[in-house]
N, C-alpha and C positions, 0 to 999 in steps of 0.2 A: 265621834264617828264610830259606829259599830264595825268590828272586823267582819269580813266575809265568812259565810258558812259554806263548807265544802261537802259534797257528797260523792261517794265512790260509785262509779258506774261499773257494776260487777259483770256486765255483759262484755266489757272491754278490758277492765283491769284484772290482774291475777290470772292471765290465761294459762300460767303454769299449773294451776289447780283445776281439777276435773269438773267440778259441778258448782252450781250457784250457792248452795249452803256453805261449802268450804270457802268460797270466795268471800261470802259475807263475814265469816269468822275472821278471815285474814284482814278484811277492811277494818273490823273492830279493833284487831290487834295493832293495826297501823295508826290508830288514833282517830279514825273517822267517827263521827256521831250519826251520820246519815248515809244512805245508799240509794241507788236507783238501779232498776233492772229494765233494759230495753224490752226484752221478751222473756217474761217469767214463766211462759206456758209449758215448758218442759218439766216443770216441777209442780207438785200440788201446792195450792196456796197455803195450806196448813204447814207443810214442811218449810216453806220459805219464811212464813211468819214466825215459826218457832226458831229457825236459824237466826233471823234478824234480832229477835228478842234476846237469845243467848249471847249474841255478839254485842248487845247494847246499842243497836242501830235503829233509827227510824227510817222507814222507806218513804221516799218523797216523790218518786216518779216511776211510772211504767208507761209503755207504749201500747196502743191497740195492736192486735195481731196483724202480721203482714199480709195475711191471705196467701194465695197460691203464687209464689214468686215466679214459677215457671209460666204462669198465664199472665204475668206482668201485673198482678194485683199488688197493691201496696196501700191499703186504706181501711175505711170505716166499715160499713155494712154490718153483718151479724157479729163481727168482732167486738163491737161496742159492749154488747151484753156480757161477753166473757171478760173483757177488761174491767167492767164495773164490778163483776163478781170478785175478781182478784183484788182490785183496789180496796173493796170493803173488807175482805178477809185480811189484807195486809195493813189496814189502817193508813193507806196511801192516799193523800189528798188530790194528786194530780195525775191526769192521763194525757199523754201526747197523742192527739188524734191525727193519724197519718192521712195524707191528702190524696193518695192515689197517683197514678201515672198517666201521662199522655199515651194513648194506644200506639203500639209499634207501627211505624210507617205513616202515622197521621202527621199532618202539618200543625205544629203547636199553635201558631197564630190563628189558624182556621178553626180549631176546636176549643180555643181558650174560653170564649164567651159561654158556650154551651156547658163546658166542664165547670166553669165558675158558678153558673146558675144551679147546677145539680149539687155542687159542693156546699153552697150557701144554704140550700134547703136541708141537706144532710146535717149541717152544723146546727141549724135551728132545732132540729129534732134531737140531736145529741145533747145540746145545751139543756133542753128540757129534762131529758133522762138523767143527766149529771146533777142538775139542780135538785132533783128529788133526793139524791143521795149526798147532797152537800159536797160535790166534787167539782174540781176545776178542769176544763179541757184546754189543751195547749196546741197552738199551730206552730210548726217549725219549718221555716224555709230551708231546703236542702240544696246544696249547690248542684247545678246541672253541667258543670265543666269537668268535674273529676268523679264525683261520687255516684250520681244517678242521672244520666242524660235525659231520662224520660220523666223524672219527677215533676209533678204539676206545679208545686209551690216552691219557687226558687229565690225570691228576693224579699227582704224585710218589708219593702213598700207594698208589694203585692199582698203579703199576708196581712199587713195592717189595714189595707183597703177592704179586704174580705171581712176582717173582724168588725170593721165599722158597718159594713152592710148587714152583718148578722146581728150586731147590736145587743149582745148578751153579756152581762157583767161577769159571768163565770167562764167565759172564754178569753184566753190571754195569749200573748206571744211568747214563744220559746226562742231565746236568742242563743244560737250556737255560733260562737265567734269564729270558729273554723270556716263554716259555710258562708257567713256574712262577709268575711275578708275575701274569700275566693270570688264571690259573685259581685261584690260592690266596693270593697275597700271602704274608705270614708268611715272608719269605725268610730272615731270620736263623735262625728256629726250624727251618725245613725244611733249610737248608744244614747246620746243626749236626747234625740228626737223621739225614739221609740221606747226608752226604758220605762216610762210611766205605764205602758201596757204589757210589760214583760213580767211573766210569772215564774220563769226559770231560765237560768243561763247555763251553757255548757262550753267547755274550753278544750282546745287542742292546738298544737303548733301547726303552722302552715309552712310548706305544702305537704309534709308527709304524715301529719296527724299524730306526731309524737307528744311527749310530755311538754307542758308549758316551759319547763326549764331547759329543753333541748334547743339547738340552734335552728333558726328559721326567721320568718318575716316579722313575727309579733313580739312586742316588748310587754310581757305580762305584768312586770312591776308597774308600768304605766297604766295598763288596762285595769288591774285590780284597784289601783288608787282612784282611777276615774269612776269605777263602780261604787267605791266607798264614798267619794265626793258627791256623787249623784244620789246617794242615799238608798242604794239597792238593798232590799231587806230579804230577798229570797235566797235560794241555794245556788251554788256554783257547782255544776256536775262535772266530774273528771271523766270525760268521754273521749279517751285517747288510746292510742296503741302503744303500750310501753315498748321502748327500744330494747330493754333487757329485763332484768329482774324488776318486778313492779315496785317492791319496797325500796330498793336502792334508788329507783327512778323517782321516788317521792321526795327527794332532797329539796326540790323547789317549794313543796308545800310545808315541809318541816321548817325551812328558813322563813317562810311567810308567818307561820305560827310563832316562831321565836321572836320575830320582829314585832308581832302584835301581842306578845305576852300571853299566848294561848296555853292554858294548862292542858297538858296531854298525858294520857295514861299509856299511850301506845309507844312503839319503838322510836 
């Protein structure tokens, strides 16, 4: 069984450092081989690509731009072009396609059908654009109980059903264990059921989104073993809010690496 491969989400980790390039260097020093950036758009793609290269990291995931958060935007549209541009420059194979939000004041159940129809059409278009560049698009359910009450896509089953309707091999599921636990629980069942269509995993403790090693609802020793047993081949993104110093907080990962005999150059 191959050990899991971890990627540092530098939009979340190393908040003590000012910019993405500095955070990428820190991730390399901490022993990571891969990184992901939720929103890389504050930096030029060239600056990021150069920082990642110097740090010895491959970039494995970016998100589409959020749009105008004030107007409640959170999704595809023109942002796809910009995301593809960045992904190509960064040599990054995956883009998280944000699903957009239920309009403020609208009844979720009433608009769900219409929103899904539009989303499916958008995804078919996006899949075609991404296929031309040999890129994979990911759909991530985000919990509507804590993180974003207006987000359209909030459960694994809803996302899986939409992927089935779109029916494109280069669109996959993004499993953020934090969101899945809050919305659905039943992690063992959901991981076993949906893992075949999962292209990327993300982790954080529940309920406060701290390190996997911090106290909370989830037993990550069990969950990592489950992912290994189920043959997961992709990356596990560390998308959490460090409770203190990021490097000190990585003790959970260092002990995983030690258990799995992972050769590390980092601290």
